[in-house]
C-alpha positions in Angstrom: 39.1 41.3 134.8 36.8 42.9 131.8 36.6 39.7 129.9 34.8 38.2 132.7 33.2 41.2 133.9 31.2 44.5 133.0 33.2 47.2 132.8 32.3 49.3 135.6 32.0 46.3 137.8 36.2 45.7 136.9 36.7 49.5 137.7 35.0 48.9 141.1 37.2 46.1 141.8 40.2 47.9 140.1 40.5 51.7 141.9 40.8 50.1 145.5 43.6 47.5 145.0 45.6 49.8 142.3 46.9 52.1 145.0 48.2 48.8 147.1 50.5 47.5 144.3 53.8 48.4 143.7 54.6 49.4 140.0 58.4 48.6 139.3 59.9 51.1 137.2 60.7 48.9 133.6 63.8 50.7 133.0 65.2 49.6 135.9 63.6 46.3 135.9 65.3 45.5 132.0 68.8 46.6 133.5 68.6 44.5 136.3 67.2 41.4 134.3 69.9 41.7 132.2 72.7 42.1 134.7 71.4 38.9 136.3 71.1 36.9 133.4 74.4 37.9 132.3 76.1 36.7 136.1 73.8 33.3 136.1 73.1 32.6 132.7 69.6 31.8 133.6 66.7 32.5 130.6 65.7 36.2 130.2 62.2 35.1 131.7 63.8 34.0 135.0 65.7 37.0 135.1 62.9 39.5 135.3 60.9 37.4 137.9 64.1 37.3 140.0 65.0 41.0 139.1 61.6 42.1 140.3 62.2 40.3 143.9 65.1 41.7 144.2 63.6 45.3 143.3 60.8 44.9 145.2 63.2 43.1 148.2 61.0 40.3 147.9 61.3 36.3 148.4 60.9 34.4 145.1 59.0 31.2 145.7 58.7 28.7 142.5 58.4 24.9 141.5 61.3 25.7 139.2 64.6 24.7 140.6 66.9 26.2 138.3 65.0 29.9 138.7 65.5 29.1 142.5 69.3 28.3 141.9 69.7 31.3 139.6 67.6 33.5 142.1 69.8 32.4 145.3 73.1 32.9 143.2 71.7 36.3 142.6 71.6 36.7 146.3 68.0 36.5 146.6 66.0 34.5 149.1 64.8 31.7 147.2 62.4 28.8 147.9 61.8 25.7 145.7 58.7 25.0 147.0 58.5 21.1 145.7 61.6 20.4 148.2 61.7 23.8 150.5 58.1 24.1 151.3 58.2 24.0 154.9 61.0 26.4 155.1 58.9 28.5 152.7 56.1 28.2 154.7 57.9 29.3 158.3 59.4 32.4 156.6 56.4 33.4 155.6 54.9 33.2 158.7 58.1 35.2 160.5 57.0 38.1 158.0 53.2 37.8 159.1 
């Protein structure tokens, strides 16, 4: 934000939303990502997204078919958007 707006304006935008952001424990994330990568054979960056979904009890929606499949192997509710768009939309409607 500070690259696009003045510093004081960026702070005004940042302040009210930061309390609504869930900060993930980096150590737990690293350990879980390593475990997921070991179990699924996925790439490190995918393991971090999958681990974050697991730690936050979130649904993973991606355009990466391999990541979606590895997330499902790790027990994460995941949708490959290109093939599962309608299912993902219906699921999101359920949790509104």
